[in-house]
N, CA, C and O atoms as CSV, one atom per row, in Angstrom:
chain,resi,resn,atom,element,x,y,z
A,1,UNK,N,N,45.343,108.089,8.255
A,1,UNK,CA,C,45.887,107.327,7.142
A,1,UNK,C,C,44.804,106.413,6.582
A,1,UNK,O,O,45.033,105.225,6.356
A,2,UNK,N,N,43.683,106.952,6.372
A,2,UNK,CA,C,42.552,106.196,5.863
A,2,UNK,C,C,42.830,105.670,4.461
A,2,UNK,O,O,43.404,106.363,3.621
A,3,UNK,N,N,42.414,104.443,4.232
A,3,UNK,CA,C,42.531,103.855,2.904
A,3,UNK,C,C,43.884,103.257,2.580
A,3,UNK,O,O,44.091,102.780,1.465
A,4,UNK,N,N,44.804,103.270,3.522
A,4,UNK,CA,C,46.121,102.687,3.248
A,4,UNK,C,C,46.074,101.175,3.443
A,4,UNK,O,O,45.555,100.683,4.445
A,5,UNK,N,N,46.613,100.462,2.491
A,5,UNK,CA,C,46.724,99.012,2.599
A,5,UNK,C,C,48.207,98.657,2.711
A,5,UNK,O,O,49.036,99.289,2.057
A,6,UNK,N,N,48.554,97.667,3.521
A,6,UNK,CA,C,49.968,97.317,3.664
A,6,UNK,C,C,50.549,96.780,2.353
A,6,UNK,O,O,49.937,95.945,1.688
A,7,UNK,N,N,51.721,97.266,2.000
A,7,UNK,CA,C,52.438,96.787,0.822
A,7,UNK,C,C,53.584,95.868,1.210
A,7,UNK,O,O,54.128,95.137,0.382
A,8,UNK,N,N,53.940,95.922,2.496
A,8,UNK,CA,C,55.002,95.070,3.019
A,8,UNK,C,C,54.673,94.720,4.465
A,8,UNK,O,O,53.924,95.430,5.136
A,9,UNK,N,N,55.246,93.614,4.931
A,9,UNK,CA,C,55.047,93.222,6.319
A,9,UNK,C,C,56.338,92.619,6.857
A,9,UNK,O,O,57.175,92.108,6.113
A,10,UNK,N,N,56.468,92.699,8.175
A,10,UNK,CA,C,57.625,92.148,8.864
A,10,UNK,C,C,57.118,91.506,10.139
A,10,UNK,O,O,56.409,92.147,10.914
A,11,UNK,N,N,57.470,90.249,10.370
A,11,UNK,CA,C,57.000,89.590,11.575
A,11,UNK,C,C,57.676,88.257,11.802
A,11,UNK,O,O,58.530,87.829,11.025
A,12,UNK,N,N,57.277,87.612,12.881
A,12,UNK,CA,C,57.825,86.305,13.224
A,12,UNK,C,C,57.380,85.254,12.219
A,12,UNK,O,O,56.232,85.249,11.775
A,13,UNK,N,N,58.304,84.363,11.865
A,13,UNK,CA,C,57.991,83.214,11.025
A,13,UNK,C,C,58.487,81.963,11.739
A,13,UNK,O,O,59.269,82.052,12.686
A,14,UNK,N,N,58.044,80.825,11.297
A,14,UNK,CA,C,58.457,79.563,11.909
A,14,UNK,C,C,59.909,79.242,11.572
A,14,UNK,O,O,60.370,79.539,10.470
A,15,UNK,N,N,60.635,78.636,12.517
A,15,UNK,CA,C,62.027,78.268,12.248
A,15,UNK,C,C,62.192,77.401,10.998
A,15,UNK,O,O,63.166,77.566,10.262
A,16,UNK,N,N,61.269,76.494,10.751
A,16,UNK,CA,C,61.399,75.637,9.563
A,16,UNK,C,C,61.287,76.445,8.273
A,16,UNK,O,O,61.935,76.112,7.281
A,17,UNK,N,N,60.475,77.501,8.274
A,17,UNK,CA,C,60.370,78.382,7.109
A,17,UNK,C,C,61.665,79.169,6.928
A,17,UNK,O,O,62.165,79.290,5.809
A,18,UNK,N,N,62.207,79.701,8.014
A,18,UNK,CA,C,63.472,80.435,7.951
A,18,UNK,C,C,64.598,79.528,7.458
A,18,UNK,O,O,65.365,79.906,6.573
A,19,UNK,N,N,64.693,78.332,8.033
A,19,UNK,CA,C,65.750,77.405,7.629
A,19,UNK,C,C,65.638,77.023,6.159
A,19,UNK,O,O,66.649,76.910,5.467
A,20,UNK,N,N,64.424,76.825,5.685
A,20,UNK,CA,C,64.223,76.489,4.272
A,20,UNK,C,C,64.726,77.617,3.369
A,20,UNK,O,O,65.361,77.353,2.348
A,21,UNK,N,N,64.451,78.865,3.734
A,21,UNK,CA,C,64.910,79.999,2.917
A,21,UNK,C,C,66.419,80.175,3.029
A,21,UNK,O,O,67.073,80.513,2.042
A,22,UNK,N,N,66.987,79.950,4.218
A,22,UNK,CA,C,68.431,80.051,4.383
A,22,UNK,C,C,69.150,79.091,3.437
A,22,UNK,O,O,70.164,79.448,2.838
A,23,UNK,N,N,68.632,77.898,3.306
A,23,UNK,CA,C,69.226,76.905,2.413
A,23,UNK,C,C,68.933,77.255,0.949
A,23,UNK,O,O,69.843,77.289,0.121
A,24,UNK,N,N,67.675,77.511,0.640
A,24,UNK,CA,C,67.263,77.788,-0.739
A,24,UNK,C,C,67.977,79.005,-1.329
A,24,UNK,O,O,68.377,78.994,-2.493
A,25,UNK,N,N,68.134,80.053,-0.518
A,25,UNK,CA,C,68.739,81.287,-1.019
A,25,UNK,C,C,70.249,81.321,-0.836
A,25,UNK,O,O,70.883,82.334,-1.127
A,26,UNK,N,N,70.832,80.228,-0.358
A,26,UNK,CA,C,72.278,80.059,-0.369
A,26,UNK,C,C,73.075,80.723,0.737
A,26,UNK,O,O,74.212,81.132,0.504
A,27,UNK,N,N,72.511,80.845,1.949
A,27,UNK,CA,C,73.328,81.374,3.047
A,27,UNK,C,C,74.500,80.423,3.263
A,27,UNK,O,O,74.311,79.209,3.324
A,28,UNK,N,N,75.701,80.964,3.377
A,28,UNK,CA,C,76.907,80.130,3.437
A,28,UNK,C,C,76.965,79.237,4.675
A,28,UNK,O,O,77.687,78.240,4.667
A,29,UNK,N,N,76.224,79.565,5.743
A,29,UNK,CA,C,76.175,78.704,6.925
A,29,UNK,C,C,74.985,77.750,6.896
A,29,UNK,O,O,74.905,76.831,7.711
A,30,UNK,N,N,74.066,77.964,5.963
A,30,UNK,CA,C,72.888,77.105,5.879
A,30,UNK,C,C,71.902,77.367,7.006
A,30,UNK,O,O,71.846,78.464,7.563
A,31,UNK,N,N,71.133,76.346,7.329
A,31,UNK,CA,C,70.106,76.442,8.371
A,31,UNK,C,C,70.745,76.718,9.726
A,31,UNK,O,O,71.911,76.398,9.957
A,32,UNK,N,N,69.962,77.317,10.613
A,32,UNK,CA,C,70.445,77.641,11.961
A,32,UNK,C,C,70.078,76.493,12.898
A,32,UNK,O,O,68.914,76.327,13.260
A,33,UNK,N,N,71.062,75.714,13.281
A,33,UNK,CA,C,70.799,74.541,14.110
A,33,UNK,C,C,71.116,74.730,15.579
A,33,UNK,O,O,71.372,73.754,16.284
A,34,UNK,N,N,71.105,75.952,16.049
A,34,UNK,CA,C,71.441,76.180,17.453
A,34,UNK,C,C,70.383,75.558,18.369
A,34,UNK,O,O,69.183,75.689,18.129
A,35,UNK,N,N,70.851,74.875,19.427
A,35,UNK,CA,C,69.908,74.162,20.294
A,35,UNK,C,C,69.258,75.033,21.365
A,35,UNK,O,O,68.484,74.529,22.180
A,36,UNK,N,N,69.556,76.319,21.377
A,36,UNK,CA,C,68.969,77.188,22.392
A,36,UNK,C,C,68.111,78.244,21.723
A,36,UNK,O,O,67.819,78.131,20.533
A,37,UNK,N,N,67.703,79.262,22.453
A,37,UNK,CA,C,66.724,80.230,21.990
A,37,UNK,C,C,67.007,80.888,20.656
A,37,UNK,O,O,68.148,81.221,20.335
A,38,UNK,N,N,65.931,81.070,19.874
A,38,UNK,CA,C,66.036,81.778,18.604
A,38,UNK,C,C,64.687,82.349,18.220
A,38,UNK,O,O,63.641,81.856,18.644
A,39,UNK,N,N,64.725,83.396,17.412
A,39,UNK,CA,C,63.522,83.967,16.817
A,39,UNK,C,C,63.827,84.224,15.353
A,39,UNK,O,O,64.918,84.672,15.003
A,40,UNK,N,N,62.854,83.938,14.505
A,40,UNK,CA,C,63.025,84.116,13.072
A,40,UNK,C,C,62.027,85.147,12.572
A,40,UNK,O,O,60.845,85.111,12.914
A,41,UNK,N,N,62.524,86.063,11.759
A,41,UNK,CA,C,61.707,87.143,11.231
A,41,UNK,C,C,61.716,87.093,9.714
A,41,UNK,O,O,62.727,86.760,9.096
A,42,UNK,N,N,60.583,87.427,9.124
A,42,UNK,CA,C,60.488,87.483,7.679
A,42,UNK,C,C,60.001,88.836,7.214
A,42,UNK,O,O,59.131,89.447,7.835
A,43,UNK,N,N,60.576,89.301,6.106
A,43,UNK,CA,C,60.144,90.520,5.437
A,43,UNK,C,C,59.477,90.091,4.140
A,43,UNK,O,O,60.077,89.390,3.326
A,44,UNK,N,N,58.235,90.516,3.954
A,44,UNK,CA,C,57.477,90.122,2.767
A,44,UNK,C,C,56.842,91.346,2.116
A,44,UNK,O,O,56.520,92.327,2.785
A,45,UNK,N,N,56.672,91.268,0.813
A,45,UNK,CA,C,55.917,92.289,0.092
A,45,UNK,C,C,54.677,91.635,-0.481
A,45,UNK,O,O,54.652,90.423,-0.694
A,46,UNK,N,N,53.649,92.427,-0.732
A,46,UNK,CA,C,52.419,91.851,-1.269
A,46,UNK,C,C,52.642,91.313,-2.679
A,46,UNK,O,O,51.965,90.371,-3.090
A,47,UNK,N,N,53.564,91.885,-3.415
A,47,UNK,CA,C,53.813,91.438,-4.789
A,47,UNK,C,C,54.695,90.205,-4.858
A,47,UNK,O,O,54.442,89.306,-5.659
A,48,UNK,N,N,55.738,90.153,-4.019
A,48,UNK,CA,C,56.753,89.109,-4.158
A,48,UNK,C,C,56.748,88.055,-3.060
A,48,UNK,O,O,57.486,87.075,-3.162
A,49,UNK,N,N,55.953,88.219,-2.026
A,49,UNK,CA,C,55.982,87.286,-0.908
A,49,UNK,C,C,57.230,87.499,-0.066
A,49,UNK,O,O,57.746,88.613,0.019
A,50,UNK,N,N,57.706,86.445,0.548
A,50,UNK,CA,C,58.867,86.529,1.436
A,50,UNK,C,C,60.115,86.900,0.641
A,50,UNK,O,O,60.458,86.223,-0.328
A,51,UNK,N,N,60.799,87.976,1.047
A,51,UNK,CA,C,61.989,88.439,0.322
A,51,UNK,C,C,63.251,88.430,1.175
A,51,UNK,O,O,64.352,88.509,0.631
A,52,UNK,N,N,63.121,88.335,2.503
A,52,UNK,CA,C,64.306,88.305,3.372
A,52,UNK,C,C,63.958,87.648,4.703
A,52,UNK,O,O,62.807,87.651,5.139
A,53,UNK,N,N,64.985,87.084,5.333
A,53,UNK,CA,C,64.838,86.403,6.615
A,53,UNK,C,C,65.992,86.797,7.525
A,53,UNK,O,O,67.143,86.846,7.092
A,54,UNK,N,N,65.683,87.077,8.779
A,54,UNK,CA,C,66.695,87.331,9.803
A,54,UNK,C,C,66.430,86.390,10.972
A,54,UNK,O,O,65.288,86.220,11.399
A,55,UNK,N,N,67.481,85.790,11.478
A,55,UNK,CA,C,67.372,84.900,12.630
A,55,UNK,C,C,68.212,85.469,13.762
A,55,UNK,O,O,69.418,85.667,13.612
A,56,UNK,N,N,67.571,85.730,14.894
A,56,UNK,CA,C,68.312,86.117,16.087
A,56,UNK,C,C,68.361,84.903,17.003
A,56,UNK,O,O,67.415,84.118,17.067
A,57,UNK,N,N,69.465,84.762,17.701
A,57,UNK,CA,C,69.627,83.584,18.557
A,57,UNK,C,C,70.579,83.902,19.702
A,57,UNK,O,O,71.319,84.885,19.664
A,58,UNK,N,N,70.543,83.053,20.712
A,58,UNK,CA,C,71.517,83.151,21.790
A,58,UNK,C,C,72.903,82.887,21.223
A,58,UNK,O,O,73.049,82.216,20.201
A,59,UNK,N,N,73.902,83.411,21.880
A,59,UNK,CA,C,75.270,83.227,21.404
A,59,UNK,C,C,75.704,81.775,21.510
A,59,UNK,O,O,75.157,81.007,22.302
A,60,UNK,N,N,76.683,81.410,20.713
A,60,UNK,CA,C,77.231,80.061,20.759
A,60,UNK,C,C,78.045,79.874,22.040
A,60,UNK,O,O,77.966,78.833,22.691
A,61,UNK,N,N,78.826,80.893,22.389
A,61,UNK,CA,C,79.638,80.834,23.605
A,61,UNK,C,C,78.763,80.913,24.850
A,61,UNK,O,O,77.729,81.581,24.851
A,62,UNK,N,N,79.180,80.231,25.900
A,62,UNK,CA,C,78.432,80.262,27.156
A,62,UNK,C,C,78.449,81.658,27.770
A,62,UNK,O,O,77.471,82.084,28.383
A,63,UNK,N,N,79.568,82.369,27.601
A,63,UNK,CA,C,79.698,83.744,28.100
A,63,UNK,C,C,80.353,84.593,27.018
A,63,UNK,O,O,81.219,84.123,26.280
A,64,UNK,N,N,79.928,85.838,26.938
A,64,UNK,CA,C,80.535,86.804,26.018
A,64,UNK,C,C,80.365,88.189,26.614
A,64,UNK,O,O,79.309,88.512,27.158
A,65,UNK,N,N,81.390,88.997,26.512
A,65,UNK,CA,C,81.356,90.369,27.029
A,65,UNK,C,C,80.929,90.417,28.499
A,65,UNK,O,O,80.284,91.372,28.931
A,66,UNK,N,N,81.291,89.381,29.264
A,66,UNK,CA,C,80.971,89.342,30.679
A,66,UNK,C,C,79.538,88.975,31.008
A,66,UNK,O,O,79.119,89.084,32.161
A,67,UNK,N,N,78.780,88.542,30.011
A,67,UNK,CA,C,77.372,88.177,30.225
A,67,UNK,C,C,77.145,86.715,29.863
A,67,UNK,O,O,77.870,86.146,29.047
A,68,UNK,N,N,76.126,86.112,30.482
A,68,UNK,CA,C,75.746,84.744,30.161
A,68,UNK,C,C,74.962,84.681,28.861
A,68,UNK,O,O,74.358,85.668,28.441
A,69,UNK,N,N,74.975,83.518,28.228
A,69,UNK,CA,C,74.260,83.290,26.974
A,69,UNK,C,C,72.800,83.734,27.053
A,69,UNK,O,O,72.271,84.306,26.100
A,70,UNK,N,N,72.154,83.471,28.183
A,70,UNK,CA,C,70.727,83.795,28.319
A,70,UNK,C,C,70.461,85.305,28.339
A,70,UNK,O,O,69.315,85.736,28.210
A,71,UNK,N,N,71.510,86.100,28.500
A,71,UNK,CA,C,71.367,87.557,28.526
A,71,UNK,C,C,71.665,88.206,27.176
A,71,UNK,O,O,71.492,89.414,27.021
A,72,UNK,N,N,72.109,87.420,26.205
A,72,UNK,CA,C,72.567,87.955,24.928
A,72,UNK,C,C,71.745,87.450,23.759
A,72,UNK,O,O,71.218,86.337,23.780
A,73,UNK,N,N,71.646,88.275,22.756
A,73,UNK,CA,C,71.025,87.896,21.485
A,73,UNK,C,C,71.933,88.410,20.378
A,73,UNK,O,O,72.426,89.536,20.445
A,74,UNK,N,N,72.153,87.591,19.369
A,74,UNK,CA,C,72.940,88.036,18.235
A,74,UNK,C,C,72.214,87.721,16.936
A,74,UNK,O,O,71.333,86.862,16.886
A,75,UNK,N,N,72.599,88.427,15.904
A,75,UNK,CA,C,72.084,88.126,14.580
A,75,UNK,C,C,72.811,86.888,14.086
A,75,UNK,O,O,73.986,86.959,13.725
A,76,UNK,N,N,72.129,85.763,14.067
A,76,UNK,CA,C,72.753,84.500,13.698
A,76,UNK,C,C,72.755,84.282,12.189
A,76,UNK,O,O,73.689,83.692,11.646
A,77,UNK,N,N,71.716,84.754,11.514
A,77,UNK,CA,C,71.610,84.589,10.067
A,77,UNK,C,C,70.837,85.768,9.481
A,77,UNK,O,O,69.946,86.328,10.119
A,78,UNK,N,N,71.198,86.128,8.260
A,78,UNK,CA,C,70.477,87.135,7.484
A,78,UNK,C,C,70.610,86.731,6.020
A,78,UNK,O,O,71.717,86.558,5.511
A,79,UNK,N,N,69.487,86.585,5.358
A,79,UNK,CA,C,69.513,86.169,3.951
A,79,UNK,C,C,68.370,86.841,3.212
A,79,UNK,O,O,67.336,87.160,3.800
A,80,UNK,N,N,68.565,87.052,1.921
A,80,UNK,CA,C,67.517,87.641,1.110
A,80,UNK,C,C,67.397,86.858,-0.192
A,80,UNK,O,O,68.319,86.161,-0.617
A,81,UNK,N,N,66.251,86.996,-0.795
A,81,UNK,CA,C,66.014,86.367,-2.093
A,81,UNK,C,C,67.005,86.955,-3.093
A,81,UNK,O,O,67.264,88.158,-3.055
A,82,UNK,N,N,67.562,86.146,-3.979
A,82,UNK,CA,C,68.558,86.642,-4.937
A,82,UNK,C,C,68.071,87.801,-5.825
A,82,UNK,O,O,68.883,88.591,-6.306
A,83,UNK,N,N,66.781,87.902,-6.037
A,83,UNK,CA,C,66.244,88.967,-6.890
A,83,UNK,C,C,65.948,90.260,-6.136
A,83,UNK,O,O,65.477,91.223,-6.740
A,84,UNK,N,N,66.213,90.303,-4.834
A,84,UNK,CA,C,65.835,91.459,-4.020
A,84,UNK,C,C,66.992,91.950,-3.140
A,84,UNK,O,O,66.918,91.833,-1.916
A,85,UNK,N,N,68.046,92.491,-3.735
A,85,UNK,CA,C,69.181,92.953,-2.927
A,85,UNK,C,C,68.835,94.092,-1.962
A,85,UNK,O,O,69.494,94.246,-0.934
A,86,UNK,N,N,67.839,94.866,-2.272
A,86,UNK,CA,C,67.406,95.965,-1.398
A,86,UNK,C,C,66.906,95.459,-0.048
A,86,UNK,O,O,66.937,96.195,0.938
A,87,UNK,N,N,66.445,94.209,0.006
A,87,UNK,CA,C,65.777,93.682,1.201
A,87,UNK,C,C,66.729,93.430,2.364
A,87,UNK,O,O,66.285,93.358,3.510
A,88,UNK,N,N,68.018,93.295,2.100
A,88,UNK,CA,C,68.976,93.014,3.173
A,88,UNK,C,C,68.973,94.115,4.233
A,88,UNK,O,O,68.794,93.848,5.422
A,89,UNK,N,N,69.171,95.338,3.790
A,89,UNK,CA,C,69.246,96.457,4.742
A,89,UNK,C,C,67.925,96.660,5.473
A,89,UNK,O,O,67.915,96.910,6.679
A,90,UNK,N,N,66.819,96.555,4.756
A,90,UNK,CA,C,65.502,96.746,5.376
A,90,UNK,C,C,65.250,95.687,6.454
A,90,UNK,O,O,64.806,96.011,7.555
A,91,UNK,N,N,65.530,94.440,6.137
A,91,UNK,CA,C,65.303,93.344,7.085
A,91,UNK,C,C,66.224,93.481,8.299
A,91,UNK,O,O,65.798,93.262,9.433
A,92,UNK,N,N,67.473,93.839,8.061
A,92,UNK,CA,C,68.419,94.011,9.158
A,92,UNK,C,C,67.974,95.118,10.107
A,92,UNK,O,O,68.006,94.935,11.324
A,93,UNK,N,N,67.564,96.252,9.574
A,93,UNK,CA,C,67.122,97.365,10.419
A,93,UNK,C,C,65.875,97.010,11.220
A,93,UNK,O,O,65.780,97.339,12.403
A,94,UNK,N,N,64.930,96.346,10.586
A,94,UNK,CA,C,63.707,95.957,11.293
A,94,UNK,C,C,64.000,94.928,12.378
A,94,UNK,O,O,63.465,95.027,13.483
A,95,UNK,N,N,64.841,93.944,12.076
A,95,UNK,CA,C,65.185,92.907,13.068
A,95,UNK,C,C,65.923,93.541,14.254
A,95,UNK,O,O,65.664,93.196,15.408
A,96,UNK,N,N,66.815,94.442,13.970
A,96,UNK,CA,C,67.555,95.119,15.047
A,96,UNK,C,C,66.608,95.908,15.944
A,96,UNK,O,O,66.707,95.858,17.170
A,97,UNK,N,N,65.705,96.624,15.324
A,97,UNK,CA,C,64.752,97.413,16.103
A,97,UNK,C,C,63.855,96.508,16.962
A,97,UNK,O,O,63.679,96.754,18.155
A,98,UNK,N,N,63.307,95.491,16.362
A,98,UNK,CA,C,62.366,94.611,17.061
A,98,UNK,C,C,63.042,93.883,18.212
A,98,UNK,O,O,62.474,93.799,19.301
A,99,UNK,N,N,64.242,93.356,17.998
A,99,UNK,CA,C,64.899,92.595,19.068
A,99,UNK,C,C,65.419,93.483,20.184
A,99,UNK,O,O,65.534,93.031,21.323
A,100,UNK,N,N,65.735,94.735,19.884
A,100,UNK,CA,C,66.276,95.607,20.934
A,100,UNK,C,C,65.216,96.412,21.669
A,100,UNK,O,O,65.435,96.810,22.813
A,101,UNK,N,N,64.087,96.660,21.047
A,101,UNK,CA,C,63.086,97.541,21.640
A,101,UNK,C,C,61.790,96.809,22.011
A,101,UNK,O,O,61.244,97.013,23.095
A,102,UNK,N,N,61.316,95.978,21.127
A,102,UNK,CA,C,59.984,95.393,21.312
A,102,UNK,C,C,60.026,94.084,22.102
A,102,UNK,O,O,59.208,93.885,23.000
A,103,UNK,N,N,60.957,93.198,21.787
A,103,UNK,CA,C,60.961,91.883,22.447
A,103,UNK,C,C,61.587,91.934,23.812
A,103,UNK,O,O,61.666,90.912,24.494
């Protein structure tokens, strides 16, 4: 694949960046204020910059499905820039893959 340059990227972003986008782009729950583990992911394009954010976090409940909070991860927030509706599905699929396989 010689000569290919990335047109999009997906990776970890800082919680403060994720929270700022969650508020700016109007997620109905706003910023993610959970006091326990979380990871924030951003989907960006070279033309438009950051277009979507996904936040995975430990569950709110101490136990769920017979497991402790420390054993579970859920999608706590998902938001996209208002001009990029296509980015929701792409960000969700990438976040799901990364949290279930890579991390």
